[in-house]
Phi, psi and omega in degrees: 000131181294147177256142176262149173239135178290152179295158183295143173255174185291332181289317180306315179293321179301325182297322188263002176291140176249122185295137182212101181307340191272343177284132195294322178274004183294135176301319177311318193289319178299318175291326169302319181294321178293315184291311193268000174289165187304308179301313178302313180298312180292322176305298183305313179301313184294324180290331172308332183285346184131172176299142185209149175278164192299315179290331168294318180292326174288325181283336178287325177268087191294131176101346181280139169279149177308318181295315182294321185293311178304314177288318174307302183305326181290318177288322183288325176290319176299324177282355182089010179268338187227141168248132178255124182237123179268115176273117173285075175232188183238113356283152180302144174234163179234133175248150176242136179215175185268134167284170172305313182294324176301316176304319181296314185292321175296326170298320174284333174289325175298320176293326180293317186293327173301309171309313181293318176294318173298332184264011182307314182300311189290332179283326177296319182296312178298325172300308172311307181298325173296307176303326173294314185292318186295319179290321184285343179279341179295000000 
């Protein structure tokens, strides 16, 4: 007796999708944009140190505006990297911390930050050499 197979559903198609950051509509690209942006990197790295209130995080990530930090944290929370906890105190306060996924991402970002910080002398030298070449080419 022949078996019949139900036509694939939209959910079946979702299960077979393979994330590919090089594809325009890939969800991994959107997450990477948030994580790899200046404020995403710095926020995740700062949160790797432990739970922190919004204003303390803003002071830790020197130069970020309140609006940009709020938008960054909201995007990181939406992607499941950051947990926002409201403390029912007077006045109420909000703490941010990393989820297990956020911790895995932050660990890798901290490794990148370490390489960059250790390479500052090389970078400064390369910039000076580049700038010198640029001036002599004019």
